[in-house]
C-alpha positions as CSV (number, residue, x, y, z in Angstrom):
1,M,-18.8,24.5,78.9
2,T,-15.5,23.0,79.6
3,R,-12.6,25.2,80.1
4,S,-11.0,23.8,76.9
5,E,-14.2,24.8,74.9
6,F,-13.9,28.2,75.8
7,D,-9.9,28.1,74.6
8,D,-11.5,26.5,71.6
9,I,-14.0,29.5,71.1
10,R,-11.6,31.6,71.9
11,A,-9.1,30.9,69.4
12,H,-11.6,30.3,66.7
13,I,-12.6,34.2,67.5
14,A,-9.2,35.3,67.0
15,A,-8.9,33.7,63.5
16,E,-11.7,35.4,62.3
17,E,-10.3,39.1,63.2
18,G,-10.8,41.4,60.5
19,D,-14.2,40.2,58.9
20,S,-16.5,42.2,61.3
21,D,-14.3,43.4,64.5
22,D,-17.7,44.9,66.1
23,L,-19.0,41.5,66.4
24,L,-16.5,39.7,67.4
25,Q,-15.6,41.9,69.8
26,I,-19.4,41.3,71.1
27,A,-18.7,37.5,71.3
28,R,-15.6,38.0,73.0
29,T,-17.4,39.8,75.5
30,L,-20.2,37.3,75.8
31,L,-17.4,34.5,76.2
32,D,-16.0,36.5,79.1
33,D,-19.6,37.0,80.4
34,L,-20.3,33.5,80.0
35,E,-17.3,32.2,81.8
36,Q,-17.7,34.4,84.7
37,A,-21.3,33.6,85.0
38,R,-20.1,30.0,85.1
39,L,-17.6,30.8,87.8
40,R,-19.4,32.6,89.9
41,E,-21.7,29.6,90.0
42,A,-19.3,26.8,90.5
43,T,-18.0,29.0,93.7
44,L,-21.3,29.3,95.1
45,R,-21.9,25.6,94.5
46,A,-19.0,24.8,96.5
47,R,-19.5,27.2,99.1
48,Y,-23.2,25.4,99.5
49,L,-21.8,22.3,99.6
50,G,-19.3,23.3,102.4
51,L,-22.4,24.6,104.4
52,L,-24.5,21.6,104.0
53,T,-21.8,19.4,104.9
54,A,-21.3,21.6,107.8
55,A,-24.6,21.8,108.6
56,R,-25.1,17.5,108.4
57,A,-22.0,17.1,110.5
58,T,-23.4,19.5,113.1
59,V,-26.8,17.2,113.6
60,A,-24.9,14.1,113.0
61,S,-22.7,15.2,116.0
62,D,-25.9,16.5,118.2
63,A,-27.4,13.0,117.5
64,V,-24.2,11.2,119.0
65,G,-24.3,13.6,122.0
66,D,-21.1,15.7,121.2
67,P,-20.7,18.2,123.9
68,N,-20.0,21.2,121.5
69,P,-21.7,19.9,118.2
70,L,-22.2,23.8,116.4
71,T,-18.4,23.1,116.3
72,F,-18.5,22.4,112.1
73,L,-21.0,24.8,111.7
74,R,-18.9,27.4,113.5
75,H,-15.9,27.0,111.7
76,E,-17.9,27.1,108.3
77,L,-19.6,30.0,109.1
78,G,-16.4,31.4,110.2
79,K,-14.1,30.9,107.2
80,A,-17.0,33.0,105.4
81,G,-17.1,35.9,108.4
82,Q,-20.7,35.0,108.9
83,V,-20.6,34.3,113.0
84,P,-22.8,36.6,114.6
85,S,-20.8,39.1,116.7
86,G,-23.3,40.7,118.8
87,D,-27.1,40.8,120.5
88,E,-28.4,43.0,118.0
89,E,-26.9,41.2,115.1
90,V,-28.3,38.0,116.6
91,V,-32.0,39.5,117.1
92,R,-31.9,40.5,113.5
93,I,-30.4,37.4,112.3
94,L,-33.4,35.4,114.0
95,A,-36.2,38.0,112.9
96,D,-35.0,37.6,109.4
97,A,-34.9,33.9,109.6
98,R,-38.4,33.9,110.6
99,T,-39.8,36.2,107.9
100,A,-38.0,33.6,105.4
101,E,-39.7,30.7,106.8
102,E,-43.4,32.6,106.9
103,L,-42.7,33.7,103.2
104,L,-41.5,30.3,102.5
105,A,-45.3,28.8,104.0
106,H,-47.2,31.2,101.7
107,I,-45.3,30.6,98.4
108,D,-47.0,27.3,98.2
109,E,-50.6,28.8,99.3
110,A,-50.0,31.4,96.9
111,Q,-49.5,29.6,93.5
112,P,-51.9,31.1,91.3
113,T,-54.5,28.9,89.9
114,R,-54.5,28.0,85.9
115,L,-57.8,28.9,84.6
116,R,-59.1,26.1,82.1
117,T,-59.8,27.3,78.4
118,S,-62.6,26.2,76.6
119,A,-62.2,23.8,73.7
120,R,-63.1,26.7,71.4
121,M,-60.8,29.1,72.5
122,R,-57.9,26.7,72.3
123,R,-58.6,25.8,68.4
124,C,-59.0,29.9,67.7
125,A,-56.0,31.2,69.7
126,G,-52.1,31.0,68.5
127,A,-49.8,31.9,66.2
128,G,-50.7,28.0,64.3
129,R,-54.3,29.3,63.8
130,R,-55.0,29.0,59.9
131,L,-57.8,31.0,58.0
132,P,-60.4,29.8,56.4
133,R,-59.7,29.9,52.2
């Protein structure tokens, strides 16, 4: 939804005052929550794009032999206060990265296999089933 759509909905809700105040209050709350969620998503997307751009610039910088290819990534992480600052933190971050790698590797393996249902079961089950007359 665009900002103007949110404003249009708010104006419509404001015009309906008095009829069902409880429902209108719920609608306002839901609209505010939706707008906040949309703002959080936009912020996360922007941060992700910044990190992705920094990562790509770091790899490109390394590819051309730059003596300090991590400059872009350090800068981006520094803006968010995420540069590791001690040996203990570095060890924890590397352990977390290894664990995440292992978990991601097992996601593909752990996909449940779907049991095939027989044709007879498919005909008998479901909301569209009709009883004989």
